[in-house]
N, C-alpha and C positions, 0 to 999 in steps of 0.2 A: 164686523165678527163674522166670520163664516160658521154657520149653524150646521147641525147635522143633517136636516132636510135639505140645505144648500149643497152640502158635499155629494149627496147621494144624485140629487138632481143634476149636478154636474156631468155624472157619468151617464145617467139615463138620457139626458139631453144630447149627449154627443153620440148617442146610438150604440155605445159598447155593451149595453145589455138593457133590457126591456124593463126591469124594475129592479127594485132592491130595498132590503129591509136592514136598518142599522140599530144597534143597541149599544150605549153607553152607560156604564154604572160606576158609582163611586158610594160605598157604603150603602145605606138605604135608598139612595136616590138613583133612579132609572130614567134614562131618556131614551124613548125609541122612535124612530122615524120610518115610514113606509112610502115608498114613491114608485111611480110607474105601474106596470102591469105584470101578471105572471107569466105572460107570454107576448109575443109581436103581434098577435092577431087581436080579436076582441075579447080577450079572456079577462077574468076577474082582476080587479086592482089589486097590487101588492098589499099585504096586510101584516100585522104583527105576527099573527100565527101562520102565515105561510109556510109551507113544507119545502126545504131546500135539500139536493144531495149534497152532504158535508164533506166528501172527499177526504183530504188528509188530516182534518180534526179527527177522524176517526182513530189515528195513531196514538192520540193521547188517552183515548177511552182503553184500547187493548193493552196500552202499557199499564194501565191502572188496574186492570182485570188480571194481568199476569202476576202484578205485586200481591194481589188478593191471594193468589194461589201460593205465592212465597211465603206470605206472613201465615198462611195455615198449614205450612210444612208439607205440602202436596208437592212441592218442587223446590229446589233448592238454586241459588244462583252459580254454583260451581258443577251442579250435574252436568253432564254431557247431554245435549239435546237428541244424541242418537238413542237414548233410552226410550223416547218417544217418537222420534222421527228417523227411523233407521236408514231412510233415504239418503240421509245427508251424515250419517254416522261414521262413515270413514271417506272423508273428503280428499280430493286433490286439488293442487293448487298450480296456476300456469307459472312458469320458472320467473318470468317478469311480467308486468302489467302488459307489455307490448307484444308477448309472446302469442304463437298461435295455439289453440285450445287442445291440440294434441302434443304439447311440449310441457308436461307437467311433472310435479313432484310431489310426494306425499305431505299432507297437512303437518306441521309441527306439533299440533295437539289437535284434541276433538274441539268441535264448536260447543259452547257451553251455553247453559239458559242465559247467563249475564250478556253474552255476546248479542244474543236476540233483541232485547230492549234498547241495547246500547248502539244498534246498527254496526256491529263490527264483526259479524259473522264471517265476511270474506264475499258473501253475495250483495250485489246491489250496482247501482250506476254511478260511475265516477263522472267528472266534468267532461272527459273525453270519450264520447259516444262511438267513437271509431275503433275503439280497443276490440280485438277479437272476442275476448270473454265477454264483453258487455254486449256486442252484436249478437252472440249465441244466447245470453240471457234475454234478449228481445224476443226470441222465438218462443220462449216460454211465458214471460210476463207481458202479455199484451194489454191493450188499453182496458183498465179497469174502470174507466168511467162507464163502459158497457159491459156489465157483468157477464153478459152471454158469450163474451170473447173467451172464456175461462172454463176449462173442464172441473169435474169434481176434485177434491182436496187430494185424494189418493193419487189419481192420474197427474195431477199438477206436481205434486211432490215427486213422483217417479221421475218426470221429465226433469225436474230441476236437478236431481240427484246426478243426472248424466253430464252436468255442466260443471266446469272447474271453477274453483274459487279465483277471484282476481288478486286478493291478499291473503296471507296467513290470518286464520282467526284471530281477532284481537288487535291486528296490526293497524287497520283503517277504518274509518268512518265511510259508509257507502249508502247511498239512498235509496229508500223504499222496500226493496225486497224484504228484508228482515221483518217489516210490518205485516207483510203477508204471512210469513212464516210463525209470527206472534200468533196470529188468529188460528192457525192451524194447530199449534203447540198447545194453546188453551183447550181447543176441543178435545184434543187427543188424551190430555192429562185428565180432563173432567168427564170424558164421555159423552159430552153434551155438544150439540150443533153451537157454534159461536153465537148466533142470534139468540137462542135460549139463554145461555150463561149470563150474557151481557144484559138481557132483560130482567133475569132473576137477581143479579148481584149489583146492579149499577143503574140501569134506567129505571125499574120498579122502584127502588127505595129511594132515588131522587126524583121520583114524580115527574120524569121524562116521558110523558104519555104520548108524544107524538114522534118519537126516535125508534127507527127500526129498519131492519133491512128490506122491509116490504112495506109498501103504502096501501092500506086496504081501500077499497072502492069507496066506502063511505067518506074518506079523507081525500080524496084525489081532486076534488073541487078546490081545494087548498094547495095542491102540488105544483111546483113550478115547472115551466119547461126548461130543458137544457140545452143550449146553442153552441156552434162552434163560430168562431169570427172567419169571413172569408177574406180573401186576398183585397177584395174592393171596399172591404170595411162593413159590408153587410153580415148579418147573423144568419147561419144556417142550422135548422132544426136537427139536434142530435137524439133527443129522447123526449118523448111528451109524456104527460100524467099517466096514461094507460100502458107505457111501455116496459121498459126493463125493470122497474121497480114495482110491477103490479103482481109479482110473484117472488118467492125466495129463490136466490142465485144458487147455482150448482156449488160455486165455492164463496162462501161468506167472506169477503174480503177484510182483513183486519187494517188495510191502509187506505180504505176508501169506501166501505159498504153500505153505512146506514144513510137515511134521510132524516132530517131533524128540524126544528125550529130554533129562533133565536132564544126563546124562554128556557126551552130544553137546555140549550148549550150554556146559558146562563146559568142553570140549576148546577151542571157539572163543575163550572168554574168556581162557583160560590163554594161548593164542597171542597175544592183544592184550597182556597183561600181560609176556610175554616179548619183546616189541618186533617180533613178526611171525614168530617160530619156533614150530614145532610141537613135541610132545614128544620126536619121535625127532630132533630137531636140524635137520629140513627147513624152509627159509626159505618161508614163505608169502606174507609181506608184509613189504616194507621197513620198518625202522626209522622212516625218516622219514615214510613214508605212515601209520604207527601213531601218530606224533607228531601229524600233521595231523589225524587224526580227533579226537584228545584235544583239540586247541586249540578245537574250534567254528567255525562258520561265520565266514569274512573274506570275501576276495574273491581272484579269481584272481591280481589284481596284487600281494597282499601275500604269496602263497605263494613261499618262496624257490626261485628257479629250480633249484638242484642237487637240491632235494627231490622236486619233481613238474614235469614238463617242459611247457611251453607252445610254441606256435608263432608264428612271424611270417612271414608270406607262404608258410603251409604248411610251412615248416621247422622242425625242433628248434632252440631257442634255449638257451643256458645263462646 
């Protein structure tokens, strides 16, 4: 029988990564394995509390944060996002996905709050990266694995607003860009930096003590290095413990900003499994919002009104 350490050792032994931490849980039973090292040199051995850049895992966290705002009535699913993101308040759309970026038509309707967590705002990456609108998006949405590639949120939003949508709002699921929009939207609705809001409403209540957009000096001995694969199969250092995550980024990314540990991520997942309740009994997210997350993208019109509020003429409706 293949064990968790065996599974991780196979990847480390093949040289695809210097080390790994794996955690599997069922009920109260938790199995953890840590193999290899935190870097390819003579660094510390990988441990259960090693800190990693968690990349797209962030998307689940910012989706939960946005639903908190919906629950509180600070934002509604059918609100146009232009109320907070005026840069994309009056979007245009390329005539067809293969059209050039100057061949555009007005959007059929505004982008709504629902479109953002559903990744249906019309911005994002399709499977065909050669499409002109996708190529144009690459000039704005550069590699978020290195946060210094990106400007402050207002500057980024201004650049995004000049790019046409690939599809009409609500017409297609597209990858990634909506998760960045989600982070900016949360910050503008709350008036707080995204790292602060997540710390106060999710990381703190869940006891995710090692999760954040910045790794302080006292914790960098546990912070793993980030590598890119080379054509010859070797690993090239892309960012070390004292690099990109040693200070807060200009644009805290809703699609891949924080660093975290296996146990911190377990705390978030257990909250979802418990219907939105933290280990200490505090409610972080309503059971209805958790159910909505599990159901997958639908449309704002199909979400039960008692579950997540929408507005008509600017007023809550039930």
